[in-house]
N, C-alpha and C positions, 0 to 999 in steps of 0.2 A: 767834209770828209772826201779824201782823194778817191776818185772813182776808177783809177787805173792802177793795176798791179804791174810793177816793173821787175823783170827778171834779167839780170846780167850775171854771167858766170854762175856761181853757186849761191847767189844772193837774190832774195826776193824782197823788194821794197814795197811797202803799202802803208799809207796814212802816217808817214814820217818815221816808220820803224823799219829795221832790216831784220830779215830772218834767213838762216842758213837753209838751203834747199838742195835736193838732188835733181839732176837733169839726166837726159839721155846719155847712155854709155858711149854713143857716137858723137857727143857734143851737140852743137847747134848746126842747123842747115837751112839755107834759103830754098832748097829744093828737096824737101822731105820725100822719102820713098818708103813703102811698106817694108818693115823688117830691117831698116838700116840702123836702128837704135838712136836716131837723132831726134832732137827736140826742134820743132819747126820755128823759124824766125818769123816775126810779124806781130800784128796787133789783132787780137781775136776777142769776141765776146765770151762771156761765161753763160752757160745754158741753164743749169739747175744743179741741185745737190741731191745725190743719191746717198742713202745711209742705211746702216744695219741697225734696225730698231730693236733687234734681239740683244744688242750689246749696250745700247744706251738710248735715251729719249732723243728724238730728232732735235738737233741744236737750233738755237735762235739764228735765223738768217732771213734775208729778204729775197733769196732765190727760191724758185719753186722747189718743193721737196718731193722726192720719190723714194719709196722704201724698197730696199734690195731684198728680193726673194730668192729662194734656192734655185729657181729655174731662169733667172735673169742672166743674159749674156750680152756681148757686144761683138758684132761681126767684124773680123779683120781679114776676110777672104775677098780679094779683088774680083774673084769669079762670081760672087754672089750679088744679086740685085739688092741685098740688104747691107752691102758694104758700108762700114762706119755708122751703123745704126744699132740701136737696142734690138735684141732678139730674145725669143723664149726658147729654152732648151727642153727636150733634146733638139739639136739643130745640126743639119747635115754638112754645113760648111765650117771652116775654121773660125773660132771665136774665142774671146776672153770670157771666162766665168767670173761674174761679178761677186758671187758668194764664195769667199775664199776662207781657207783655214787660218791663214795669217791675218794680220790686222791691216794690211796695205789698202784694201778696198773697203774699210769700214765707212769711210767718207770719200766720195768721188764727185768732183765737179767736172763734167765734160767741157772741154775747151772748144769753142766754135771754130775748129780747124777742119777744113775739107768736109763740112757737113751741109753746105748749101751748094748746089751744082757739083755734087760729089764726083771726084776723079778717081776711078779705080786704080789702086796701086800708089796713090799719093800720100798714104798714111792714114791710120785709123786709131781709134781708142786713145786719143790724146787727152789725158785727164790731169787735174790737180788731185793728188791723193796723199795718203799717209806714207811717210818715209819709214824705211827700216831703221833700226837703232843706229846703224853706222852710216846712214845716208848712202847706201849702195846705189850706184847709177841705175836709172830706169830704162825702159825700152823706148823712151821718147817723151815720157810724161814729166811733170814737175811734182816733186814730192816734198812735203813739209812734215815736221814733227807734229803729231796729233794735237798737242796742246797749242802749237802755233796756228794750225789750221782752225781750231775751235775759237781762237782769239780773234781771227779776222772775219770769220763767217757772219757775225751779226751786221757787219758793214758792207757785205756783198749783196748785189742785186742783179737783175737782168740788164741793168745799165752799166755794170762794171765790165771793164775790158782788161785783158792781160797783154802787156807789151813785152815780147821776148826779143832781146837784142844782144 
């Protein structure tokens, strides 16, 4: 089984199959900045799967699984020492709420971008997550139809990387 996910344009390739995906509204960038709407270029590890257990049972995967709770967030504020990390709310700095009313964050795979030796302002909260029905561009994430994400999850592990080019 292929251990690398390939993203080129609005196509995600994995294990010999191609899937339509959404990318950042700013396109791709080799020099990602917080708030630019770009998806970072490079090769990155996948960290874990976060999921909404209230909507369905945790899916089969070889990634570590974390359950999303109502107080889970992800810091996107370069002024915080928790920048680009999971945080618990209420939280005083700017952050993404992981528990959302739409289905976009029902499944989240944090991409290992700017999460080791974190550079404030270089981009945060870069995930693979569920796409909106019309594949609306993201703020910098990769988004797949829920069924497509569920199809590839059993084959993903902490050894899987994503190559965005």
